[in-house]
C-alpha positions as a Python dict, from the first residue, in 0.01 Angstrom:
ca = {
    (1, 'M'): (0, 0, 0),
    (2, 'H'): (149, 270, 210),
    (3, 'R'): (-77, 373, 498),
    (4, 'V'): (-81, 750, 672),
    (5, 'L'): (-323, 760, 926),
    (6, 'P'): (-534, 904, 1055),
    (7, 'R'): (-709, 990, 691),
    (8, 'D'): (-628, 604, 579),
    (9, 'A'): (-846, 450, 904),
    (10, 'F'): (-1112, 734, 864),
    (11, 'N'): (-1119, 642, 420),
    (12, 'D'): (-1157, 263, 502),
    (13, 'A'): (-1408, 275, 744),
    (14, 'N'): (-1568, 452, 480),
    (15, 'L'): (-1517, 222, 274),
    (16, 'L'): (-1636, -72, 466),
    (17, 'K'): (-2014, 138, 551),
    (18, 'C'): (-2080, 187, 207),
    (19, 'I'): (-1982, -201, 92),
    (20, 'G'): (-2153, -316, 454),
    (21, 'Q'): (-2483, -120, 306),
    (22, 'L'): (-2438, -251, -19),
    (23, 'T'): (-2473, -636, 86),
    (24, 'L'): (-2711, -604, 313),
    (25, 'L'): (-2950, -443, 71),
    (26, 'I'): (-2795, -715, -174),
    (27, 'G'): (-2888, -992, 69),
    (28, 'E'): (-3207, -881, 181),
    (29, 'A'): (-3300, -852, -205),
    (30, 'L'): (-3376, -574, -232),
    (31, 'L'): (-3150, -491, -525),
    (32, 'K'): (-3292, -753, -743),
    (33, 'N'): (-3017, -707, -1064),
    (34, 'W'): (-2683, -717, -830),
    (35, 'Q'): (-2517, -982, -698),
    (36, 'F'): (-2204, -1070, -474),
    (37, 'E'): (-1932, -1307, -319),
    (38, 'Y'): (-1708, -1302, -88),
    (39, 'D'): (-1428, -1578, 29),
    (40, 'G'): (-1497, -1533, 419),
    (41, 'E'): (-1184, -1411, 401),
    (42, 'P'): (-1020, -1060, 592),
    (43, 'F'): (-1130, -788, 356),
    (44, 'D'): (-878, -757, 160),
    (45, 'I'): (-846, -286, 70),
    (46, 'Q'): (-678, -225, -239),
    (47, 'Q'): (-570, 104, -307),
    (48, 'D'): (-477, 222, -720),
    (49, 'E'): (-173, 356, -730),
    (50, 'S'): (-288, 555, -996),
    (51, 'S'): (-585, 707, -886),
    (52, 'G'): (-613, 626, -526),
    (53, 'N'): (-933, 436, -546),
    (54, 'T'): (-1045, 145, -287),
    (55, 'S'): (-1197, -151, -294),
    (56, 'I'): (-1240, -480, -209),
    (57, 'S'): (-1053, -732, -347),
    (58, 'N'): (-1209, -1049, -220),
    (59, 'I'): (-1519, -939, -282),
    (60, 'A'): (-1652, -949, -631),
    (61, 'F'): (-1979, -800, -770),
    (62, 'T'): (-2194, -857, -1072),
    (63, 'Y'): (-2461, -610, -1204),
    (64, 'K'): (-2716, -752, -1409),
    (65, 'E'): (-2484, -1076, -1457),
    (66, 'Q'): (-2186, -836, -1555),
    (67, 'P'): (-1887, -788, -1299),
    (68, 'V'): (-1839, -491, -1256),
    (69, 'A'): (-1600, -301, -1010),
    (70, 'V'): (-1690, -90, -703),
    (71, 'F'): (-1510, 183, -514),
    (72, 'R'): (-1473, 419, -304),
    (73, 'P'): (-1257, 762, -438),
    (74, 'I'): (-926, 836, -209),
    (75, 'N'): (-1063, 1111, -1),
    (76, 'A'): (-1418, 1182, -77),
    (77, 'R'): (-1565, 1368, 123),
    (78, 'E'): (-1922, 1258, 112),
    (79, 'P'): (-2091, 1044, 368),
    (80, 'W'): (-2154, 766, 69),
    (81, 'P'): (-1879, 798, -161),
    (82, 'L'): (-1974, 426, -323),
    (83, 'Y'): (-1930, 428, -697),
    (84, 'V'): (-1993, 156, -969),
    (85, 'E'): (-1710, 102, -1303),
    (86, 'L'): (-1892, -85, -1613),
    (87, 'E'): (-1773, -284, -1812),
    (88, 'T'): (-1819, -24, -2094),
    (89, 'G'): (-1582, 194, -1838),
    (90, 'D'): (-1886, 396, -1733),
    (91, 'V'): (-1859, 575, -1362),
    (92, 'E'): (-2179, 594, -1149),
    (93, 'P'): (-2246, 638, -813),
    (94, 'I'): (-2419, 352, -617),
    (95, 'F'): (-2593, 609, -323),
    (96, 'D'): (-2699, 902, -284),
    (97, 'Y'): (-2576, 1176, -18),
    (98, 'Q'): (-2835, 1005, 237),
    (99, 'G'): (-2760, 722, 165),
    (100, 'N'): (-2978, 564, -41),
    (101, 'V'): (-2924, 311, -320),
    (102, 'I'): (-3013, 526, -676),
    (103, 'Y'): (-2802, 303, -914),
    (104, 'R'): (-3031, -6, -940),
}
């Protein structure tokens, strides 16, 4: 994917902050419906060519034992712009504006 500085550096940093917070809460067993698997390799940030959304391809998330897509919309302006797309196609925010989990 073609990267543009400084925009993409800020977008990727924000994605990593959000993913870090989500995995921390899962790891501390504060989000019982969520699980993740990570292969331990460097983060593989991918950008969807049609939507511009970014995600980390080598971290797999499940919600209530169902695989889900976790992503950050391109050029999102809110401080915690992480979303989950369910198998049904529904898209929900994971955090509120202050970083509190709203999708448990």
